[in-house]
C-alpha positions in Angstrom: 0.1 0.1 0.1 1.4 3.3 -0.9 2.1 5.3 2.2 3.5 9.1 3.3 7.6 8.7 4.1 8.1 12.4 4.2 6.5 16.1 4.1 8.2 19.2 3.4 7.4 22.4 3.4 9.0 25.8 2.3 6.9 28.3 4.5 9.4 31.1 2.2 9.3 30.4 -1.5 12.8 29.2 -2.8 14.6 29.3 0.7 15.3 26.3 2.7 11.6 23.3 3.3 11.4 22.0 6.8 10.0 18.4 7.1 7.1 18.1 9.7 5.0 14.8 10.7 1.6 16.5 9.7 0.1 19.4 7.7 -3.4 21.2 7.5 -5.0 22.0 4.7 -5.4 25.6 4.2 -8.5 27.3 2.8 -6.8 27.3 -0.4 -6.7 23.9 -1.6 -2.7 24.7 -0.1 -0.4 23.0 2.6 0.1 25.4 5.8 2.7 27.6 5.1 4.1 26.0 2.3 5.6 29.2 0.1 3.3 31.3 2.2 5.8 33.9 2.6 7.9 35.2 -0.7 10.2 38.0 -1.1 8.9 40.4 -3.9 10.5 43.6 -5.8 9.3 46.8 -6.1 8.5 45.9 -10.0 6.4 43.0 -8.6 8.2 40.0 -9.1 8.8 37.5 -6.9 12.4 36.3 -5.8 13.0 32.3 -7.2 16.1 30.5 -7.4 15.6 31.1 -11.7 16.2 34.5 -11.2 18.3 34.8 -7.9 20.6 32.6 -7.7 22.4 34.3 -4.2 19.3 33.0 -2.8 21.0 29.1 -3.0 23.8 30.4 -0.5 20.9 31.8 3.0 20.2 29.0 4.8 17.2 29.0 6.6 15.8 27.6 10.1 12.1 27.6 11.3 10.1 27.3 14.6 6.7 26.9 12.8 5.4 26.8 16.4 6.2 30.6 16.7 6.3 31.5 13.2 9.8 32.5 13.2 13.0 32.4 10.8 16.2 32.2 11.7 18.6 33.3 8.5 22.4 32.6 8.2 23.6 34.6 5.2 26.8 32.0 4.3 28.5 34.9 2.1 29.1 37.0 5.2 28.6 34.6 7.7 25.4 37.3 9.3 22.7 35.7 11.0 18.9 37.2 12.1 16.1 35.5 13.5 12.8 37.2 13.1 9.0 36.7 13.1 8.2 35.8 9.8 4.9 37.8 10.4 5.7 40.6 13.0 9.4 41.7 11.8 8.0 41.3 8.0 9.9 44.8 7.4 13.2 44.5 8.5 13.1 40.8 6.8 12.4 42.7 3.7 15.4 45.2 4.5 17.6 42.7 5.1 16.7 41.2 2.0 16.9 44.4 0.3 20.6 44.3 0.8 21.6 41.1 0.4 20.4 41.3 -2.6 20.6 45.2 -3.7 17.4 44.8 -4.7 14.4 46.8 -2.9 12.0 43.8 -2.0 9.4 43.5 0.7 8.1 40.0 2.5 4.4 39.4 1.2 2.1 36.6 2.2 -0.6 34.4 1.0 -1.5 32.0 3.3 -4.6 29.9 1.6 -2.9 29.5 -1.7 1.0 30.8 -1.3 3.1 31.4 -4.2 3.1 28.3 -6.3 5.3 28.0 -9.4 2.2 26.6 -11.2 -0.9 28.8 -11.2 -3.5 26.2 -12.0 -2.1 22.8 -9.5 -1.0 24.3 -6.3 -1.5 21.4 -4.4 1.9 19.9 -2.7 4.2 18.2 -5.2 4.7 14.4 -4.8 7.0 11.9 -5.9 8.1 8.6 -4.4 11.1 7.5 -2.3 12.0 4.6 -5.0 11.9 7.3 -7.6 14.4 10.0 -6.0 16.7 6.4 -5.5 17.0 5.9 -9.0 17.6 9.9 -10.3 19.8 8.9 -7.2 22.3 6.4 -9.3 22.5 8.5 -12.4 23.8 10.9 -10.4 26.1 9.0 -8.2 28.3 12.2 -6.8 25.4 13.6 -5.5 23.5 12.5 -2.3 20.1 11.3 -1.4 18.9 14.6 0.9 21.0 16.6 -2.3 18.7 15.5 -5.1 15.7 15.7 -2.2 16.7 19.7 -1.9 17.2 20.1 -5.6 13.5 18.6 -6.7 11.3 20.1 -3.1 8.9 17.5 -3.6 6.1 18.2 -0.7 5.3 14.9 -0.1 7.4 11.6 -0.7 5.8 8.1 -1.1 6.9 4.7 0.0 5.9 0.9 -0.8 5.8 1.8 -4.5 8.3 1.1 -7.1 10.3 3.8 -8.9 8.1 6.3 -11.0 4.8 4.9 -9.5 3.6 9.2 -9.1 3.3 8.8 -12.7 0.2 6.8 -11.6 -1.3 10.1 -10.7 -2.5 12.2 -13.5 -3.7 11.0 -17.0 -4.2 12.6 -20.7 -4.1 16.8 -21.6 -7.3 18.0 -19.8 -8.0 15.0 -17.4 -7.1 14.7 -13.9 -6.2 12.1 -11.9 -8.7 11.4 -8.0 -6.8 10.0 -5.7 -6.5 10.0 -1.8 -4.1 10.8 1.4 -5.7 9.6 4.1 -8.7 11.2 4.1 -7.9 14.1 2.2 -9.0 13.7 -1.8 -6.8 14.8 -4.3 -6.5 15.8 -8.0 -3.2 15.0 -10.0 -3.0 17.4 -12.8 0.5 17.3 -14.5 4.4 15.5 -14.6 5.8 19.1 -13.1 8.4 21.0 -15.2 11.2 21.1 -14.4 13.5 24.7 -15.0 17.4 25.3 -14.2 17.4 25.0 -9.9 17.5 21.2 -9.7 20.9 21.7 -12.1 22.2 24.2 -9.4 24.4 22.6 -6.0 21.3 23.2 -2.7 24.6 25.1 -0.7 26.4 26.7 -3.5 25.1 27.9 -6.7 26.9 26.1 -8.7 25.9 24.4 -11.8 26.2 20.5 -12.0 27.0 19.9 -15.8 24.9 18.0 -18.1 22.5 17.6 -15.2 19.0 18.5 -17.7 20.5 16.2 -20.2 21.5 13.4 -18.6 18.1 13.5 -16.4 15.9 13.6 -19.0 18.0 11.0 -21.5 17.2 8.6 -18.7 13.7 10.0 -18.0 13.1 8.7 -21.2 15.0 5.1 -21.2 13.3 4.1 -17.6 9.4 5.8 -18.5 7.3 3.2 -17.2 4.5 1.5 -19.1 1.7 3.5 -17.2 3.1 6.8 -17.7 0.8 9.0 -19.7 3.7 9.7 -22.9 1.7 12.4 -24.4 2.3 14.3 -20.9 6.1 14.5 -22.4 6.5 16.9 -24.9 10.4 16.9 -23.0 11.4 14.5 -20.0 13.3 16.9 -17.7 9.4 16.5 -16.1 9.6 15.1 -12.1 7.5 14.9 -9.6 3.5 15.4 -9.7 1.4 18.7 -9.5 -1.7 18.2 -7.6 -5.0 20.3 -6.6 -6.8 19.9 -3.6 -10.5 21.2 -3.7 -11.8 23.9 -0.9 -13.9 21.6 0.4 -10.9 19.3 2.2 -9.4 22.7 4.1 -8.7 22.2 7.5 -8.3 18.4 7.0 -4.2 17.0 8.2 -1.8 14.9 6.1 -0.3 12.9 8.2 3.7 10.5 7.5 2.0 7.3 7.4 -0.6 7.8 5.6 -2.4 5.4 3.1 -2.7 7.1 -0.6 -5.4 5.3 -2.7 -6.2 5.8 -6.5 -9.8 5.6 -7.4 -8.5 2.7 -9.7 -5.8 0.2 -8.5 -2.8 2.1 -10.2 0.1 0.5 -10.5 
């Protein structure tokens, strides 16, 4: 039986994640505190790894019970601890100086600031898939790969790429449940430049994208909907959760059931 092995949320978009054992669904169908905060420039540009490489050299630790974040700027060895709501202005000031661009910390508790504006539920991947990808990049550790791809939910007790069961043909969604939370799988996640980079330094792993795409095509399971791969640099599954599921919880150990048998 597929089950939730781990849950990771990323309170500030593009910054480090934090593992949790249980997480509530928000009114907007997102995981609580997942990308609920983001740094935004005066021009309205959100800070992400694609546009702001230096974000890789910021370490962040969270105390979600007290809603605080401790930032360590590895380039300068400066450290700051702030409350994510009460000290939003101070956070904006610190990172305006760090990025040399005026910016502020903004908040969207209901749906967060996802990359996919159509499917902002948790991204899902299997532990077996991560281990398979690790064989393509033996010089990288498994935790490093997880940090590069930034999944929310890691599934165990399934074969590699089992998560490809969670999407179908174009214009369709695949219904499944995690515990008692009704979810819909939407599409295989199109990846950007971020997974090609070392998560601690921002340096690029040469040929990462080409190596990944070549092996992804080679190992694509029979049950994968091949029509959804206009290219093979796709990994993890984007999902949608209806507002009706608000205030339910997803927990480590929850069983995952497809409406049909799946693989």
